[in-house]
Residue frames as qw, qx, qy, qz and C-alpha x, y, z in Angstrom:
[[0.637, -0.679, -0.031, -0.363, -23.08, -8.88, -51.54],
 [0.921, -0.269, -0.074, 0.274, -20.41, -11.26, -50.50],
 [0.599, 0.355, -0.075, 0.714, -17.67, -9.05, -51.76],
 [0.179, -0.736, 0.000, -0.652, -19.09, -6.06, -49.94],
 [0.781, -0.606, -0.030, -0.150, -19.25, -7.96, -46.63],
 [0.871, -0.094, -0.059, 0.479, -15.72, -9.15, -46.90],
 [0.318, 0.546, -0.059, 0.773, -14.50, -5.56, -47.77],
 [0.437, -0.765, -0.067, -0.468, -16.42, -4.32, -44.76],
 [0.875, -0.471, -0.038, 0.111, -14.70, -6.72, -42.45],
 [0.748, 0.183, -0.030, 0.638, -11.34, -6.01, -43.87],
 [0.082, 0.683, -0.052, 0.724, -11.79, -2.23, -43.39],
 [0.641, -0.702, -0.052, -0.306, -12.93, -2.77, -39.85],
 [0.918, -0.226, -0.044, 0.324, -9.95, -4.93, -39.13],
 [0.542, 0.401, -0.038, 0.738, -7.57, -2.39, -40.66],
 [0.167, -0.762, 0.009, -0.626, -9.06, 0.47, -38.66],
 [0.790, -0.607, -0.034, -0.080, -8.82, -1.44, -35.44],
 [0.861, -0.044, -0.010, 0.507, -5.16, -2.29, -36.10],
 [0.384, 0.504, 0.027, 0.773, -4.24, 1.20, -36.98],
 [0.107, -0.448, 0.149, -0.875, -6.21, 3.24, -34.54],
 [0.698, -0.489, -0.222, -0.474, -8.61, 1.21, -32.46],
 [0.857, -0.270, -0.382, 0.217, -6.31, -0.80, -30.25],
 [0.105, -0.842, 0.275, -0.452, -5.03, 1.19, -27.23],
 [0.924, -0.315, -0.209, 0.057, -3.57, -1.82, -25.51],
 [0.736, 0.071, -0.204, 0.642, 0.03, -0.59, -25.39],
 [0.037, 0.685, -0.045, 0.726, -0.83, 2.94, -24.28],
 [0.136, 0.084, -0.659, 0.735, -0.33, 4.09, -20.72],
 [0.306, -0.586, -0.736, -0.146, -3.38, 3.77, -18.54],
 [0.374, -0.840, -0.287, 0.270, -2.52, 6.55, -16.01],
 [0.374, 0.724, -0.091, 0.573, -0.88, 9.96, -16.25],
 [0.601, -0.384, -0.357, 0.604, 1.59, 10.93, -13.46],
 [0.043, 0.934, 0.198, 0.295, 0.80, 14.47, -12.55],
 [0.106, -0.829, 0.447, -0.318, 3.52, 14.72, -9.95],
 [0.914, -0.149, -0.329, 0.182, 6.09, 12.55, -8.17],
 [0.056, -0.807, 0.379, -0.449, 8.03, 13.61, -5.05],
 [0.839, -0.121, -0.485, 0.217, 10.28, 11.82, -2.70],
 [0.192, -0.802, 0.330, -0.460, 11.66, 12.74, 0.80],
 [0.567, 0.094, -0.715, 0.398, 13.96, 11.15, 3.41],
 [0.556, -0.694, -0.185, -0.419, 12.00, 11.10, 6.70],
 [0.643, -0.654, 0.382, -0.113, 14.25, 9.12, 8.87],
 [0.882, 0.357, -0.259, 0.166, 17.56, 7.54, 8.01],
 [0.629, -0.720, 0.258, 0.141, 20.28, 6.63, 10.49],
 [0.719, 0.004, 0.425, 0.550, 22.57, 5.50, 7.62],
 [0.101, 0.765, -0.081, -0.631, 23.90, 8.56, 5.71],
 [0.256, -0.221, 0.719, 0.607, 24.31, 8.89, 2.01],
 [0.158, 0.512, 0.775, 0.336, 20.72, 8.98, 0.70],
 [0.046, 0.189, 0.068, -0.978, 19.34, 12.39, -0.29],
 [0.484, 0.529, 0.492, -0.493, 15.89, 13.37, -1.31],
 [0.366, 0.664, -0.378, -0.531, 17.24, 14.15, -4.75],
 [0.055, 0.287, -0.943, -0.158, 18.58, 10.64, -5.17],
 [0.309, 0.262, 0.869, -0.284, 15.38, 9.10, -3.94],
 [0.475, 0.632, 0.177, -0.586, 13.34, 11.27, -6.26],
 [0.325, 0.560, -0.615, -0.449, 15.46, 10.20, -9.22],
 [0.043, -0.094, 0.994, 0.038, 15.00, 6.47, -8.42],
 [0.424, 0.463, 0.620, -0.470, 11.26, 6.96, -8.09],
 [0.480, 0.665, -0.105, -0.563, 11.06, 8.68, -11.50],
 [0.152, 0.409, -0.847, -0.304, 13.26, 5.93, -13.03],
 [0.231, 0.141, 0.947, -0.175, 10.78, 3.34, -11.86],
 [0.453, 0.581, 0.379, -0.561, 7.82, 5.26, -13.11],
 [0.373, 0.643, -0.389, -0.545, 9.31, 5.71, -16.51],
 [0.012, 0.249, -0.954, -0.168, 10.00, 1.91, -16.76],
 [0.373, 0.326, 0.795, -0.350, 6.27, 1.15, -16.24],
 [0.065, 0.184, 0.674, 0.713, 4.31, 0.82, -19.43],
 [0.172, -0.677, -0.716, -0.023, 1.17, 1.63, -17.57],
 [0.244, -0.819, -0.210, 0.474, 2.33, 5.14, -16.51],
 [0.503, 0.440, 0.235, 0.706, 3.33, 8.23, -18.47],
 [0.191, -0.399, -0.178, 0.879, 4.16, 11.84, -17.87],
 [0.399, 0.795, 0.401, -0.221, 1.68, 14.40, -19.45],
 [0.587, 0.242, 0.339, 0.694, 2.95, 15.69, -22.82],
 [0.072, 0.436, 0.152, 0.884, 1.33, 19.01, -22.36],
 [0.174, 0.010, 0.510, -0.842, -0.70, 21.10, -19.86],
 [0.676, 0.029, -0.207, -0.706, -3.89, 20.18, -21.92],
 [0.658, 0.039, -0.751, -0.040, -2.98, 16.46, -21.52],
 [0.171, 0.015, -0.740, 0.650, -2.57, 17.06, -17.72],
 [0.388, 0.030, 0.248, -0.887, -5.95, 18.69, -17.52],
 [0.730, 0.056, -0.471, -0.493, -7.64, 15.96, -19.49],
 [0.529, 0.046, -0.818, 0.221, -6.16, 13.27, -17.21],
 [0.033, 0.015, 0.609, -0.793, -7.25, 15.11, -14.13],
 [0.573, 0.083, 0.014, -0.815, -10.82, 15.48, -15.46],
 [0.762, 0.093, -0.545, -0.336, -11.04, 11.86, -16.60],
 [0.803, -0.495, 0.239, -0.231, -9.79, 10.44, -13.29],
 [0.941, 0.170, -0.113, 0.269, -6.65, 8.86, -14.78],
 [0.214, 0.768, -0.356, 0.488, -4.32, 11.43, -13.27],
 [0.849, -0.439, -0.258, 0.143, -2.20, 10.30, -10.26],
 [0.048, 0.844, -0.391, 0.364, 0.26, 11.81, -7.84],
 [0.867, -0.120, -0.407, 0.260, 2.96, 9.81, -6.08],
 [0.210, -0.826, 0.379, -0.361, 4.71, 10.83, -2.77],
 [0.868, 0.013, -0.456, 0.198, 7.48, 8.54, -1.60],
 [0.396, -0.809, 0.321, -0.291, 8.82, 8.65, 1.93],
 [0.661, 0.205, -0.652, 0.311, 11.96, 6.82, 3.14],
 [0.588, -0.681, 0.001, -0.435, 10.75, 6.35, 6.69],
 [0.811, -0.488, 0.319, 0.044, 13.44, 3.87, 7.89],
 [0.722, 0.562, -0.357, 0.188, 17.05, 3.23, 6.89],
 [0.493, -0.712, 0.455, -0.206, 19.28, 1.49, 9.43],
 [0.488, 0.342, -0.798, 0.093, 21.91, -1.22, 9.97],
 [0.779, -0.401, 0.179, -0.448, 20.64, -3.99, 12.24],
 [0.209, -0.366, 0.906, -0.019, 22.08, -7.20, 13.57],
 [0.562, 0.036, -0.670, -0.484, 20.70, -10.23, 11.63],
 [0.825, -0.358, -0.088, -0.428, 18.46, -12.81, 13.40],
 [0.940, -0.043, -0.274, 0.197, 21.37, -15.23, 13.82],
 [0.437, -0.867, 0.153, 0.186, 23.70, -12.62, 15.23],
 [0.800, -0.024, 0.345, 0.490, 26.37, -13.60, 12.62],
 [0.385, 0.187, 0.333, 0.840, 26.36, -10.32, 10.70],
 [0.104, 0.467, 0.237, -0.846, 24.61, -7.11, 9.89],
 [0.313, 0.548, 0.713, 0.306, 21.68, -6.26, 7.65],
 [0.043, 0.098, -0.077, -0.991, 20.70, -3.00, 5.94],
 [0.108, 0.571, 0.812, -0.057, 16.94, -2.36, 6.17],
 [0.049, 0.004, -0.169, -0.984, 14.84, 0.26, 4.52],
 [0.189, 0.562, 0.773, -0.225, 11.20, 1.12, 4.94],
 [0.015, 0.021, 0.390, 0.920, 9.39, 2.88, 2.17],
 [0.263, 0.566, 0.659, -0.419, 5.90, 4.39, 1.94],
 [0.086, 0.115, 0.527, 0.838, 4.45, 5.25, -1.39],
 [0.270, 0.494, 0.534, -0.631, 1.34, 7.49, -1.15],
 [0.174, 0.295, 0.717, 0.607, -1.03, 7.49, -4.08],
 [0.200, 0.481, 0.338, -0.784, -3.31, 10.54, -4.60],
 [0.041, 0.219, 0.729, 0.647, -6.12, 10.55, -7.23],
 [0.425, 0.172, 0.188, -0.869, -9.50, 11.92, -7.94],
 [0.037, -0.162, -0.954, -0.248, -12.33, 9.38, -8.55],
 [0.162, -0.653, -0.705, -0.224, -15.93, 10.39, -9.25],
 [0.062, -0.809, -0.040, -0.583, -15.10, 13.92, -8.03],
 [0.714, -0.693, 0.065, -0.074, -13.70, 12.63, -4.66],
 [0.191, 0.734, -0.625, 0.184, -10.10, 12.87, -3.57],
 [0.977, -0.201, -0.063, -0.034, -8.74, 9.36, -2.74],
 [0.026, -0.772, 0.616, -0.152, -5.58, 8.65, -0.82],
 [0.985, -0.072, -0.151, 0.032, -3.85, 5.18, -0.72],
 [0.130, -0.797, 0.585, -0.078, -0.53, 4.19, 0.97],
 [0.959, 0.111, -0.257, 0.032, 1.67, 1.19, 0.18],
 [0.411, -0.782, 0.465, -0.060, 4.38, 0.13, 2.64],
 [0.906, 0.272, -0.300, 0.120, 7.40, -2.07, 1.90],
 [0.505, -0.745, 0.436, 0.027, 10.22, -3.19, 4.27],
 [0.861, 0.434, -0.234, 0.123, 13.29, -4.52, 2.46],
 [0.508, -0.752, 0.419, 0.027, 16.61, -5.77, 3.67],
 [0.885, 0.353, -0.273, 0.136, 19.85, -7.52, 2.69],
 [0.803, -0.453, -0.024, 0.386, 23.09, -8.59, 4.39],
 [0.179, 0.949, -0.260, -0.008, 26.03, -6.24, 4.28],
 [0.910, 0.140, -0.170, 0.350, 29.35, -7.70, 3.34],
 [0.574, -0.638, 0.000, 0.513, 32.47, -6.57, 5.11],
 [0.475, -0.115, 0.385, 0.783, 34.04, -5.44, 1.94],
 [0.187, 0.636, 0.604, 0.442, 31.05, -3.66, 0.53],
 [0.065, 0.145, -0.106, 0.982, 30.20, 0.02, 0.57],
 [0.114, 0.464, 0.719, -0.504, 27.18, 1.10, 2.67],
 [0.275, 0.514, -0.051, -0.811, 26.30, 3.80, 0.14],
 [0.315, 0.224, -0.739, -0.552, 26.30, 1.36, -2.75],
 [0.081, -0.218, -0.964, 0.131, 24.41, -1.25, -0.76],
 [0.185, 0.493, 0.500, -0.688, 21.78, 1.39, 0.06],
 [0.366, 0.412, -0.334, -0.765, 21.31, 2.45, -3.51],
 [0.260, 0.082, -0.907, -0.320, 21.06, -1.07, -4.67],
 [0.011, 0.293, 0.881, -0.371, 18.48, -1.95, -1.97],
 [0.271, 0.535, 0.328, -0.730, 16.21, 1.01, -2.62],
 [0.322, 0.430, -0.488, -0.688, 16.51, 1.07, -6.33],
 [0.152, 0.024, -0.971, -0.185, 15.75, -2.68, -6.39],
 [0.115, 0.386, 0.804, -0.437, 12.56, -2.16, -4.38],
 [0.238, 0.395, -0.013, -0.887, 11.20, 0.64, -6.53],
 [0.346, 0.051, -0.685, -0.640, 9.84, -1.42, -9.59],
 [0.263, -0.299, -0.917, 0.036, 7.88, -3.72, -7.35],
 [0.018, -0.456, -0.477, 0.751, 6.40, -0.79, -5.46],
 [0.285, 0.316, -0.268, -0.864, 5.38, 0.92, -8.66],
 [0.325, -0.111, -0.860, -0.378, 3.84, -2.37, -9.90],
 [0.148, -0.425, -0.811, 0.374, 1.80, -2.59, -6.71],
 [0.146, 0.434, 0.178, -0.871, 0.66, 1.02, -7.21],
 [0.325, 0.142, -0.576, -0.736, -0.46, 0.21, -10.83],
 [0.256, -0.246, -0.934, -0.029, -2.39, -2.81, -9.50],
 [0.045, -0.450, -0.594, 0.665, -4.05, -0.61, -6.94],
 [0.196, 0.388, -0.154, -0.888, -4.99, 1.90, -9.57],
 [0.337, 0.033, -0.781, -0.525, -6.34, -0.72, -11.88],
 [0.180, -0.323, -0.885, 0.282, -8.35, -2.27, -8.99],
 [0.117, 0.406, 0.341, -0.840, -10.01, 1.12, -8.32],
 [0.359, 0.235, -0.407, -0.807, -11.63, 0.87, -11.77],
 [0.237, -0.050, -0.952, -0.188, -13.13, -2.50, -11.29],
 [0.616, -0.408, -0.245, -0.627, -16.70, -3.40, -10.44],
 [0.534, -0.499, 0.515, -0.448, -17.42, -4.79, -6.95],
 [0.970, 0.020, 0.152, -0.188, -18.02, -8.41, -8.17],
 [0.729, 0.560, -0.316, 0.235, -14.78, -8.43, -10.02],
 [0.008, 0.689, -0.528, 0.497, -12.96, -7.32, -6.95],
 [0.771, -0.330, 0.398, -0.373, -14.59, -9.96, -4.79],
 [0.975, 0.220, -0.028, 0.033, -13.37, -12.58, -7.28],
 [0.437, 0.688, -0.445, 0.371, -9.86, -11.12, -6.99],
 [0.525, -0.608, 0.444, -0.397, -9.97, -11.95, -3.27],
 [0.925, -0.089, 0.365, -0.057, -9.59, -15.46, -4.38],
 [0.712, 0.674, -0.146, 0.130, -6.80, -14.72, -6.88],
 [0.679, 0.267, -0.366, 0.578, -3.06, -14.13, -6.55],
 [0.480, -0.535, -0.388, 0.576, -1.70, -12.47, -3.39],
 [0.213, -0.094, 0.151, 0.961, -1.05, -9.39, -5.45],
 [0.245, -0.415, -0.541, -0.689, -4.57, -9.14, -6.82],
 [0.518, -0.572, -0.622, 0.135, -5.96, -9.93, -3.38],
 [0.390, -0.349, -0.283, 0.804, -4.01, -7.05, -1.77],
 [0.016, -0.053, -0.245, -0.968, -5.27, -4.52, -4.25],
 [0.412, -0.450, -0.669, -0.424, -8.93, -5.87, -4.11],
 [0.476, -0.488, -0.598, 0.422, -8.85, -5.68, -0.24],
 [0.227, -0.245, -0.124, 0.934, -7.92, -2.05, -0.23],
 [0.198, -0.128, -0.401, -0.885, -10.55, -0.96, -2.75],
 [0.483, -0.470, -0.703, -0.228, -13.37, -3.01, -1.18],
 [0.433, -0.462, -0.502, 0.588, -12.54, -1.63, 2.20],
 [0.073, -0.090, 0.110, 0.987, -12.33, 1.86, 0.75],
 [0.365, -0.217, -0.503, -0.753, -15.93, 1.30, -0.70],
 [0.433, -0.171, 0.584, -0.665, -17.17, -0.22, 2.56],
 [0.697, 0.054, -0.578, -0.421, -18.26, -3.43, 0.83],
 [0.733, -0.422, 0.370, -0.385, -19.63, -5.75, 3.59],
 [0.985, 0.152, -0.079, -0.025, -18.40, -8.78, 1.67],
 [0.502, 0.628, -0.470, 0.365, -14.75, -7.90, 2.39],
 [0.527, -0.681, 0.347, -0.371, -14.93, -8.42, 6.16],
 [0.984, -0.111, 0.136, 0.013, -14.12, -12.15, 5.98],
 [0.746, 0.504, -0.131, 0.414, -11.03, -11.45, 3.93],
 [0.012, 0.751, -0.366, 0.549, -9.78, -8.83, 6.41],
 [0.786, -0.483, 0.256, -0.289, -10.43, -11.31, 9.22],
 [0.968, 0.141, 0.001, 0.208, -8.27, -13.83, 7.47],
 [0.445, 0.667, -0.253, 0.541, -5.46, -11.26, 7.25],
 [0.355, -0.727, 0.333, -0.485, -5.64, -10.57, 10.95],
 [0.924, -0.300, 0.224, -0.075, -4.94, -14.21, 11.62],
 [0.731, 0.582, -0.269, 0.235, -1.57, -14.04, 9.74],
 [0.777, -0.471, -0.063, 0.413, 1.93, -13.91, 11.29],
 [0.549, 0.317, 0.079, 0.769, 3.90, -11.42, 9.12],
 [0.227, -0.562, -0.371, 0.704, 4.26, -8.19, 11.12],
 [0.043, 0.189, -0.285, -0.939, 4.03, -5.88, 8.04],
 [0.287, -0.309, -0.748, -0.513, 1.00, -7.75, 6.65],
 [0.299, -0.564, -0.713, 0.290, -0.65, -7.64, 10.13],
 [0.096, -0.426, -0.165, 0.884, -0.15, -3.84, 10.37],
 [0.208, 0.007, -0.486, -0.849, -1.79, -3.45, 6.95],
 [0.342, -0.412, -0.816, -0.220, -4.67, -5.71, 8.10],
 [0.235, -0.522, -0.541, 0.616, -5.13, -3.65, 11.27],
 [0.041, 0.294, -0.091, -0.951, -5.30, -0.48, 9.21],
 [0.273, -0.143, -0.711, -0.632, -7.91, -2.12, 6.91],
 [0.327, -0.481, -0.800, 0.148, -9.99, -3.15, 9.90],
 [0.122, -0.486, -0.311, 0.808, -9.98, 0.35, 11.27],
 [0.144, 0.137, -0.414, -0.888, -10.91, 1.84, 7.84],
 [0.306, -0.278, -0.813, -0.410, -13.70, -0.66, 7.39],
 [0.331, -0.299, 0.266, -0.855, -15.06, 0.17, 10.87],
 [0.768, -0.203, -0.495, -0.353, -16.61, -3.27, 11.47],
 [0.417, -0.602, 0.502, -0.461, -16.69, -4.12, 15.16],
 [0.994, -0.035, 0.000, -0.104, -16.70, -7.81, 14.41],
 [0.634, 0.556, -0.393, 0.366, -13.00, -7.39, 14.15],
 [0.335, -0.756, 0.344, -0.446, -12.65, -6.63, 17.87],
 [0.924, -0.297, 0.225, -0.083, -12.29, -10.24, 19.07],
 [0.869, 0.375, -0.038, 0.320, -9.69, -10.85, 16.47],
 [0.197, 0.769, -0.284, 0.538, -7.69, -7.74, 17.51],
 [0.622, -0.638, 0.306, -0.334, -7.83, -8.81, 21.10],
 [0.972, -0.071, 0.189, 0.121, -6.48, -12.22, 20.30],
 [0.660, 0.585, -0.098, 0.460, -3.74, -10.58, 18.18],
 [0.094, -0.807, 0.333, -0.478, -2.80, -8.21, 21.03],
 [0.815, -0.485, 0.267, -0.170, -2.64, -11.12, 23.45],
 [0.944, 0.078, 0.167, 0.273, -0.09, -12.93, 21.21],
 [0.534, 0.655, -0.032, 0.533, 2.21, -9.95, 20.42],
 [0.537, -0.693, -0.149, 0.458, 4.75, -7.90, 22.24],
 [0.455, 0.012, 0.323, 0.830, 6.02, -5.67, 19.35],
 [0.115, 0.177, -0.068, -0.975, 4.78, -2.74, 17.41],
 [0.343, -0.281, -0.749, -0.492, 1.79, -4.85, 16.20],
 [0.318, -0.474, -0.727, 0.383, 0.56, -4.89, 19.77],
 [0.051, -0.418, -0.185, 0.888, 0.57, -1.07, 19.99],
 [0.261, 0.050, -0.432, -0.862, -1.31, -0.73, 16.69],
 [0.351, -0.352, -0.845, -0.198, -3.88, -3.40, 17.68],
 [0.229, -0.498, -0.611, 0.571, -4.62, -1.53, 20.91],
 [0.083, 0.300, -0.070, -0.948, -4.96, 1.87, 19.12],
 [0.304, -0.099, -0.712, -0.625, -7.27, 0.03, 16.62],
 [0.298, -0.457, -0.828, 0.129, -9.46, -1.22, 19.49],
 [0.094, -0.466, -0.325, 0.818, -9.77, 2.25, 20.81],
 [0.191, 0.189, -0.371, -0.889, -10.93, 3.55, 17.40],
 [0.342, -0.216, -0.817, -0.412, -13.36, 0.74, 16.82],
 [0.330, -0.263, 0.371, -0.827, -14.69, 1.00, 20.36],
 [0.755, -0.212, -0.499, -0.369, -17.56, -0.93, 21.94],
 [0.690, -0.625, 0.230, -0.285, -17.91, -2.56, 25.36],
 [0.973, -0.064, 0.034, 0.217, -15.74, -5.59, 24.58],
 [0.607, 0.516, -0.148, 0.586, -12.88, -3.37, 23.28],
 [0.202, -0.764, 0.204, -0.577, -13.20, -0.96, 26.25],
 [0.867, -0.472, 0.111, -0.114, -13.26, -3.83, 28.77],
 [0.913, 0.089, -0.029, 0.397, -10.03, -5.31, 27.38],
 [0.351, 0.646, -0.170, 0.656, -8.29, -1.90, 27.22],
 [0.468, -0.731, 0.170, -0.467, -9.30, -1.17, 30.79],
 [0.952, -0.293, 0.022, 0.085, -7.90, -4.52, 31.93],
 [0.739, 0.326, -0.084, 0.584, -4.55, -3.71, 30.30],
 [0.066, 0.733, -0.139, 0.663, -4.49, -0.15, 31.53],
 [0.615, -0.684, 0.098, -0.381, -5.12, -1.31, 35.09],
 [0.778, -0.489, 0.393, -0.041, -2.73, -4.27, 35.41],
 [0.846, 0.482, -0.159, 0.160, -0.38, -4.99, 32.55],
 [0.790, -0.399, -0.001, 0.466, 3.21, -5.66, 33.58],
 [0.503, 0.216, 0.212, 0.810, 4.60, -3.19, 31.06],
 [0.043, -0.620, -0.290, 0.728, 4.22, 0.45, 31.82],
 [0.040, 0.246, -0.486, -0.838, 4.46, 1.24, 28.16],
 [0.143, -0.283, -0.869, -0.379, 1.54, -1.03, 27.41],
 [0.124, -0.614, -0.640, 0.445, -0.50, 0.45, 30.25],
 [0.015, -0.499, 0.035, 0.866, 0.07, 3.92, 28.84],
 [0.127, 0.041, -0.691, -0.710, -0.99, 2.89, 25.36],
 [0.185, -0.445, -0.873, -0.078, -4.09, 1.18, 26.65],
 [0.073, -0.627, -0.429, 0.646, -5.05, 4.21, 28.73],
 [0.097, 0.395, -0.257, -0.877, -4.66, 6.51, 25.74],
 [0.179, -0.140, -0.821, -0.523, -6.69, 4.14, 23.44],
 [0.152, -0.517, -0.813, 0.220, -9.39, 3.85, 26.14],
 [0.011, -0.551, -0.212, 0.807, -9.73, 7.62, 26.30],
 [0.186, 0.288, -0.453, -0.823, -10.25, 7.82, 22.57],
 [0.076, -0.200, -0.946, -0.243, -12.80, 4.97, 22.39],
 [0.498, -0.108, 0.040, -0.860, -16.55, 5.20, 22.37],
 [0.529, -0.010, 0.762, -0.373, -19.14, 2.74, 23.78]]
């Protein structure tokens, strides 16, 4: 009896080692990947080059793989592990640095993730703004390639975390809100997508930040969640800003609506010093509901 038991455990261990462990296999199948240059004031970047850098980053990720056959593509699509990536270069320009002592090259990238989960088409979008100083002796073309290619691996890693989070149970995602910034970002998006009421406080915390890109993400999450408790926070945010964040906060107030949001938009539309702000507030007010 003892020998049989030992043999049984040995066989189980062998079977697991040979065929049972799928730890190193890709988790998601890339059904398509496309890239486009939407807006670039700096020449030298083509859609083909951007497409190549995107594919390079995808192939470097152990969590992603291209389908080996049409049958594999169909299985991934049916199982919900198939994903499509669309990358847009929405900004590429040379700007003066904050100290006025030199120039910086800045690039804004948006990676759109399309997948099907539980028979429903789901779309996510990840944004990143990267920049670096430009040396007088350096080539703009070389600097552009280095900047964008350098941003690709991190963007793909964020996409993988987002896809992994989409498979988690709600309680696990709520726990991730107290985890690393990377885990928190992915959990926020998925919980908002699921309209989980427990995510509101985390979204409120994001709206109290200072980073412009992070604030824009938080505003988008507040709109998607549709919780009017965010209205006072958006009003406070609008009062403290004079940049693109202000514009997005006003549009968000129009979408969320309610008496408090409408009253604030009416005040801005009636008497703000900036004609541009008055126009945005008027437009947001027209689109709002009580």
